[in-house]
N, C-alpha and C positions, 0 to 999 in steps of 0.2 A: 881475336874473339870479340873484342869491343866493336870492331868495325862491322863484323857480321851482324851483331845485335842491333847496332845503329841502323844498318841498311834494312834489316827486317822490320824494325819499328817504323822506319820511314815508308817502306812499301805498304805496310799495314795501314798507316795513316792515309796514304794516297788512295788506297782501295776503299777505305771507309768514306772518304770524301766523294768518291765517284759512285758508290753503290748504296742505295737506300736500304736494300735488304741486309747488307752487311752491317749497317748502323743499327738496324733493329735487332739483329742477333747479338751485337755487342751490348746494346742496352739491356737486353734480356739476361745476358750472362752477368752483367754488373748487378742487376736487380736480384738475381738468384744468389749471388755472392753476399749481397747485403742481407738477405733473408736468412741465409745459412749461418753467417758469422755473427751479425750484430743482434738480430732479434732474439735469439734464444738466451742471450746473456742474462744472468740473474737480476731480478728487480726486487728490491726490498719492499715488503708489503706490511701494512698495518690495518688491523680490523677496526671498523667503526660501525655504529648502528646503521642498518640499511632501511629502505622503505618496507614497511610491513606488507606481507602478502594477504590481500583481502579476498575472501571467498564470496561468490555471488551465485545465486541459482541460475537456471537456464533462462529465466525471464528477467535477469538482472536485479533480482531482489537481494539486498544484503542479508547474509546469513549470520551476522554478529560473531563471526570467527575470523581472527587474523593469525597468521604464522609469523613469528619474529625472524628477521634475517640480519645478516651482516654484509657490509660492503668493504672491499679491500682498496685502501688508498695506496698509491705507489709513491716512491720517493722522488720520481721525476715526472710528476703529473702533467707538466706542460710540454713534454717532448713528444715528437712524432712517434718515438718508440713506445711510449705509454699509450698513445692512441691505438696503435696496433694491438697491444696487449689487451686493452679494455674493450675495443670495438670489434675487431675482426673475429677473434675466436668465439666470443659470446654470440655474435650475430650468426655464425655458422652453427653453434650449438642450438640456438633458438629455432633455426630453420630445419635442422635435420634430426635432433635428438628428441626422443620421447614425444613425437608428434607436435613439436613446437612448444612444449611446455617448459623446456629447459632440462638439462641433464639431471636425472634422478627423480624428476617429478612424476614420470609415468610409474616408476617403481613405488614411490610413496603413495600414489593414488590407488594402485592395485592392491598393495598391502593393506591399506585402510579398508577397502571393500572386503578383503578376506578376513580381517580382524573383526569387523562387524558381523560377518557370517559366523565366525567362530564363537562370538559372544552370544548372539541372539538367534542365529539360524535364519536371519533375514538376508535376502539378496537385494541390495539397494544400489541405485545408480549414483555415482558421485557427481558433484557439481560439474557442469561443462564450461562454465565461464568463471574466470577469476582474474584479478588484477595482480600480476606477478612481476612485470618487468623482465629482467634477465635472472630470475631466481633459479639456482641450481642446487643439487644436493637432496637428501632425503629427510632432513630435519622437519619438513612440513607435514610428515606423515600423520601425526596426531591431529593437526589442524584439518587435514583431509577427512579423517574419520569423523570428527565432530561436525564438520560442515556437511558431510553426507547424511548424518543423522538429522541435522537441522533442516536440510532440504526435504527430507521425508516427513518431518514433523515441525511445522512452523512455530509451534508453541514451545518446543524444546529449549530454545535460546531466546524466546521473545522477551525483550526488556533486559536481557543479560548479555553483556559484551565480554567475550572470552578471548584471551590470547594464549597461544600454545607453541611449544617447541619440543620436538621429540621424534626420533626415528621409530616407526612402528613396524613390528614384524607381522607376518601373516596370522600368527596366533594371538596377537594383541599386546605383546610385551613392548614397553616403551624404553628405548635405548638412549644412552647419553648422546649429546650433540656437541659440536665445536663452538667455542667462543660464547659460552653461556653468560659470562659476566658482561660481555659487550652487548649481547642481545637484550639483556635486562636494563640497559641504558636507553632503550628505544623511547622516543617521545610519544609514540603511539599508546604507550601504557597509561598516559594521563586520562584516557577515555575508557579504560578497561576496568571491569569489575573483578575478574578472576583470571589469574595467570597460572597455567599448568606447565610444569617442567618435569623432566625425569627425576625420580626420587634421589638418585645418587648425586645429583647436581643441585639439590635444594639448598644446601649451605652456601654455595657460591652465589646462587641467585638471591638468597636472603641477604647476604652480606652487601651485595650491590644495591639492592632496593632500600636497605636501611640508610644508605647515604643519600637517598632522594626524599626530599621533604614535600614534594608536590603530588603525592599519590595517596591521599587519605582514604579512598574507598577501595583500593586494590587489595585483594586477598591472594596470597601465594599458596599453591598446593603442589607438593611433590607426589608423583604417581608412578607406580610400577607397571601398570598395564591399562588397557582401555577400560576395563571394568571399573577401576578406581577413578579414572577420569570422568566417566559417566556418573558414578556415584557422587562425586564432588559437585556436579551440576544438579543432580536430582535432590541433593540435600537443600540447595538454595531454591530450586523450582520443582517441587515434588509433584505438581499437578499435571505435567505434560503427558500426552499419550505415550510417549516413549518410556518415561519413567513408570507409568502405570502398567504398560504392557510387559516391561521387564519384570515388574513385581508379580504380575499375574502368572507369567511364564516361569516364575521361580528361578530367574537368572541370578546367579550370585554376584552381588556388587560389593562384597567385602574384600 
């Protein structure tokens, strides 16, 4: 039996030496074995604050809205395996999912449009340009809604920098998000005036912010829906056309 195996291995080796096509097939098989066995192995991940998602109008004008994000650090950050995990899958997501916005961003944007329609009756176009990197997930939904209102009304957030995190439903409810304590560690908050978070996660956000001494002007507000988020802004800036129109149209902001 050993002799037969040895002869088979020897013959296979000789064939590989003579045939370029056979070598290519062998390399492909080894690569597929590598992908199948090694790459899917578990990788320990740790959430850290990511680069905030900044919304801009179609003419590249800042809309004064950012959505907080997290980034996942791996325990083997310097390995080839980690390169595959961080680069290849997200590159494919950016290219094919939700028109290149990142998985979940199309849903968040569309729900924001529907939520505004539900609250006001207005059909508004969301921003078409934003700086997001490889942002995935739907927690940017509240940010999309506020940015859409700001694009329609430049005075809505003029002079007021707002950060937001919250998954928004088509009817305007703001749902909890993941890693709220990590998101509220973002360095971007140093230039923010108002932070809006899901109401249920207000205590966690407040606890994290209380440990930061460099945010003297930041106000934290927990909101249950888009109506409360808009009301929080209109209390600070009541003179914008958006706030005036909502009042004239008797849209409930309580």
